[in-house]
C-alpha positions in Angstrom: 110.3 96.0 105.9 109.7 92.2 106.2 111.3 89.6 104.0 109.1 86.6 103.1 111.2 84.1 101.4 112.9 86.4 98.6 110.0 89.0 98.7 110.4 92.2 100.5 107.0 93.5 101.8 106.5 97.3 101.7 105.2 98.7 105.2 101.8 99.3 103.7 101.6 95.6 102.4 102.4 94.6 106.0 99.6 96.4 107.1 97.0 95.0 104.5 98.1 91.6 106.0 97.5 92.6 109.5 94.1 94.0 108.2 93.1 90.7 106.6 94.2 88.7 109.8 92.2 90.8 112.2 89.0 91.1 109.9 89.2 87.4 109.5 89.1 86.8 113.2 86.2 89.4 113.6 84.2 87.8 110.9 84.5 84.4 112.7 83.3 86.0 115.8 80.3 87.8 114.1 79.1 84.8 111.9 78.9 82.8 115.2 76.1 85.2 116.3 74.1 85.4 112.9 70.6 84.5 113.6 70.7 85.5 117.4 71.6 89.1 117.3 70.4 91.4 119.9 69.8 95.0 119.7 71.7 97.3 121.9 70.0 100.5 120.7 69.6 102.9 118.0 71.9 105.9 116.8 70.9 108.7 114.4 67.2 107.4 113.6 65.1 104.3 114.7 66.3 102.5 111.5 70.0 103.0 112.5 70.5 100.0 114.8 73.4 98.6 116.8 73.8 95.3 118.1 75.8 93.8 121.0 77.7 92.0 118.4 78.7 95.2 116.8 80.2 96.6 120.2 82.1 93.3 120.8 83.5 93.1 117.2 84.9 96.4 117.5 86.4 95.7 121.0 87.9 92.5 119.5 89.1 94.5 116.5 90.6 97.0 118.5 92.5 94.8 121.0 94.0 92.9 118.1 95.1 95.9 116.0 96.9 97.4 119.2 98.4 94.1 120.0 100.0 93.8 116.6 100.6 97.3 116.2 101.1 99.2 119.5 100.5 103.1 119.5 98.2 102.9 116.5 95.3 105.5 116.1 91.8 103.9 115.6 88.5 105.4 114.2 85.7 103.0 114.6 82.1 103.1 114.3 80.8 102.4 117.9 83.4 104.0 119.9 85.5 107.2 120.4 88.5 107.6 118.3 91.7 106.4 119.8 94.8 108.8 119.1 98.1 107.0 118.9 101.7 108.3 118.4 103.0 106.1 115.7 101.7 107.6 112.4 99.7 104.3 111.8 95.9 104.3 112.0 92.9 102.1 111.5 89.5 102.8 110.2 87.1 100.1 111.5 83.5 99.0 110.6 83.0 96.1 112.9 79.7 95.0 111.0 78.9 96.7 107.8 75.3 95.6 106.9 74.0 95.6 110.6 70.4 95.6 109.6 71.1 92.6 107.4 72.8 90.9 110.5 69.8 91.6 112.6 67.5 90.0 110.3 69.8 87.1 109.4 70.3 88.2 105.7 73.5 87.1 104.2 75.2 90.5 103.0 77.3 91.3 106.2 80.9 92.2 106.2 83.7 93.5 108.4 86.0 96.4 107.2 89.4 97.4 108.1 91.4 100.1 106.4 95.1 101.2 107.4 96.5 104.5 107.3 99.9 106.0 107.3 100.1 109.7 108.0 96.4 109.9 107.7 96.3 108.5 104.0 94.6 105.2 103.5 97.2 102.8 102.1 95.6 99.2 102.8 92.6 97.6 103.6 90.5 94.4 103.9 86.8 93.7 103.6 85.5 90.1 104.7 82.3 88.6 103.4 81.5 87.0 106.8 79.2 84.1 105.3 81.1 83.4 102.1 84.6 83.9 103.8 86.0 85.8 101.1 88.4 88.4 101.9 89.1 91.3 99.7 92.2 93.3 100.2 94.4 95.8 98.6 97.6 98.0 99.2 97.8 101.5 97.6 99.8 101.2 94.2 100.1 97.4 94.6 96.8 96.0 93.3 93.8 94.4 94.9 92.9 90.7 95.7 90.3 88.4 96.7 91.7 85.6 98.8 95.2 86.6 97.6 94.3 86.4 94.0 94.5 89.5 91.8 91.2 91.0 90.7 90.1 93.7 88.3 86.8 95.6 87.7 84.5 95.0 84.7 84.6 96.4 81.4 80.9 97.1 80.4 80.3 98.6 77.0 77.9 101.2 78.3 75.8 102.2 81.2 72.8 100.5 79.8 74.7 97.2 80.1 75.8 97.8 83.6 74.4 96.3 87.0 74.5 99.2 89.7 74.7 99.0 93.4 73.4 101.5 95.8 72.2 102.1 99.2 69.9 104.5 101.4 70.2 106.9 104.0 68.6 106.3 107.6 66.8 109.5 107.4 63.4 109.5 105.9 63.6 112.9 104.2 67.1 111.8 102.6 65.4 108.5 101.6 62.6 110.4 99.7 65.3 112.2 97.6 67.2 109.1 97.0 64.0 107.4 95.8 63.4 110.2 93.1 67.1 109.7 91.9 66.4 106.1 91.4 63.8 107.0 88.8 66.6 108.7 86.9 69.2 105.7 87.1 66.9 102.8 86.7 65.8 103.5 83.2 69.5 104.2 82.1 71.1 100.8 83.5 70.6 97.1 83.2 69.3 97.0 86.7 69.8 98.2 90.4 70.8 96.2 93.5 70.4 97.5 97.0 72.1 94.9 99.2 72.9 96.6 102.6 76.6 96.8 102.8 78.5 99.7 101.1 81.9 97.9 101.8 80.9 94.9 100.0 79.3 96.8 97.1 82.7 98.6 96.6 84.4 95.1 96.7 81.9 93.7 94.2 82.8 96.6 91.9 86.3 95.6 92.3 85.7 92.2 91.3 83.4 93.0 88.4 80.2 91.4 90.0 78.8 95.0 89.9 79.7 97.7 87.3 79.1 100.5 89.6 78.0 101.5 93.0 76.9 104.9 94.3 75.5 106.1 97.7 75.3 109.2 99.8 75.6 110.1 103.3 77.8 107.1 104.3 80.8 107.5 106.8 84.5 107.1 106.3 84.4 103.6 108.1 81.9 102.3 105.5 84.0 103.1 102.5 87.6 103.5 103.5 88.8 100.0 102.7 86.3 99.3 100.1 87.1 102.4 97.9 90.8 101.6 98.0 90.1 97.8 97.0 87.9 99.3 94.0 90.6 101.8 93.0 93.3 99.3 93.0 91.2 97.0 90.8 91.0 99.7 88.2 87.7 101.4 89.0 87.3 105.1 89.0 86.3 106.5 92.6 85.0 109.6 93.9 84.7 110.1 97.5 82.7 112.6 99.8 85.9 114.6 100.6 86.2 115.5 96.9 82.8 116.7 96.3 79.9 119.0 97.8 77.1 116.3 97.6 78.5 113.6 100.0 78.7 111.3 97.1 80.6 108.1 97.3 80.9 106.4 93.8 82.9 103.8 92.1 82.5 102.2 88.7 84.1 100.7 85.6 85.9 103.7 83.9 83.7 103.0 80.7 80.6 104.1 82.6 81.8 106.4 85.2 81.0 109.6 83.4 77.5 108.7 82.4 76.8 107.4 85.9 78.2 110.4 87.5 76.1 112.7 85.5 73.0 111.0 86.6 73.9 110.9 90.3 76.5 113.5 90.9 
């Protein structure tokens, strides 16, 4: 453990601080390329793009994490997994919101989660344009720029603003569009803004009352889901269901939202 003044930081809290520092540095790099992004190719479908900045951001993050925590494992979006030997691991999304980044739209983030023995214990998500850093440590709360945050307390689903996102596959998108016809009449409104990590953090900070999306990857939600849960939101992840659903919301509306989208 590390002692700061008179305060002793837990190992997980130390990893949160590392995640914040490294994500902040990557965000500075990414924002410097906003408006001049160049595609490096596509992945699962023609709409699933990757830019050269995604690749360089992940290289930067991996290098910095290994400098601070040698021997770590790293699971990232763009490169093969690195298997370390220390029990410490990292789950990295170098740019969450790549399509927004490619088009110069403002909802773009860097997301880093930390694991100990394969359990997520800390995480950080940086809004690259706002410079806001959301972070959390398991059982130690969630923060925005170091200030404690908590999810909203809407009275009901019809008073709730809900975020969502769409898969890259056209057939899956058609099903998701049908689902919206069930959800939209039941809530205040729906927003689709292109970064699952930031949507989860906005649930944590009360800017959204709920968020749901299917077919997203661990690196999309690992840090944001922990931040939402530590802020008091109820969270369900794909590992716990058979429908590949990620769902986070204020406790007051979780059951009603889950019945609609689960």
